[in-house]
Each structure stands twice: as C-alpha cells, then as structure tokens.
C-alpha positions in Angstrom: 65.6 -13.8 48.4 61.9 -14.7 49.2 60.9 -11.2 47.9 62.7 -11.9 44.6 61.0 -15.3 44.1 57.6 -13.9 45.2 57.9 -11.1 42.7 58.9 -13.5 39.9 56.0 -15.8 40.8 53.5 -12.9 40.9 54.7 -11.5 37.6 54.5 -14.9 35.9 51.0 -15.4 37.3 49.9 -12.0 36.2 51.1 -12.6 32.7 49.4 -16.0 32.6 46.1 -14.5 33.8 46.2 -11.7 31.3 46.9 -14.2 28.5 44.0 -16.4 29.7 41.6 -13.5 28.9 43.0 -13.3 25.4 43.1 -17.1 24.7 41.1 -19.3 27.1 41.4 -22.6 25.2 45.1 -23.5 25.4 46.8 -23.1 28.8 50.0 -24.7 27.4 50.5 -21.9 25.0 49.8 -19.3 27.7 52.4 -21.0 29.9 55.0 -20.9 27.2 54.3 -17.3 26.4 54.4 -16.3 30.0 57.7 -17.9 30.6 59.2 -16.4 27.4 58.0 -12.9 28.4 59.3 -13.3 31.9 62.7 -14.6 31.0 63.1 -12.2 28.1 62.5 -9.3 30.4 61.5 -5.8 29.5 64.7 -4.0 30.4 66.0 -1.3 28.1 69.2 0.7 28.2 69.1 4.4 29.1 68.7 7.0 26.5 72.4 7.7 26.2 73.4 4.1 25.6 75.2 3.3 22.4 73.8 1.3 19.5 75.9 -1.7 20.3 74.5 -1.8 23.9 71.0 -1.8 22.4 71.9 -4.8 20.2 73.5 -6.7 23.1 70.4 -6.2 25.3 68.1 -7.2 22.5 70.2 -10.4 21.9 70.1 -11.2 25.6 66.3 -10.7 25.7 65.9 -13.0 22.7 68.1 -15.7 24.3 66.2 -15.3 27.6 62.9 -15.7 25.9 64.1 -18.8 24.1 65.3 -20.3 27.4 62.0 -19.5 29.0 60.0 -21.1 26.2 62.2 -24.2 26.3 61.9 -24.5 30.0 58.1 -24.1 29.8 58.0 -26.7 27.0 59.9 -29.2 29.2 57.6 -28.5 32.1 54.5 -29.0 29.9 55.9 -32.3 28.4 56.9 -33.5 31.8 53.5 -33.0 33.5 51.2 -33.6 30.4 52.8 -36.8 29.1 49.4 -38.4 28.5 48.3 -35.5 26.3 51.3 -35.2 24.1 53.1 -38.5 24.3 50.1 -40.9 24.2 51.5 -43.2 21.6 55.0 -43.5 23.2 54.2 -45.3 26.4 57.2 -46.9 28.1 
C-alpha cells in the first residue's frame, strides 16, 4: 500500500514540476491541472477493444479528471482562504 501511495505522490509531483516549467506564475492552476491529469489517468484499452469500451474509458477518464480538479479546488480554497475569500471573513 505504501508503494501505491508513493507512486501516486511521485507522479503528482512530477506533473506539478513539469507544469511549473511551463507556467511559473500560478501554482494553483498547476495544482488543479496535476490533480486532473492524475485522476483522469492515461489508461487506454487494448487494440482489440470495441468502440463502446473506448467510449466508456473516455467517459471514466473525464469523470476522474473532473473529480481531481474539484478536489484540488477544494484543497486550494481550504488552504488559501485569505487569497480567494478575503471579503468573506467569518
């Protein structure tokens, strides 16, 4: 289980570092993109898979990317309240 979480953390960090070379200014966008790419995954069916299997996997990748982006957005809003919710102090 530790290997799995280590691999996920390494992949997420590698995507984040690669994105920081492309866009250095906004770490929040890099975080959301990394999470979307990680959750979306890069799996593809084998060459003999039917068209419906391709559509199902594409749908799952899209849903996974959306979940990753939403989770990263929540994380960003949770830890950067002062930056994004400055006018809504409780």
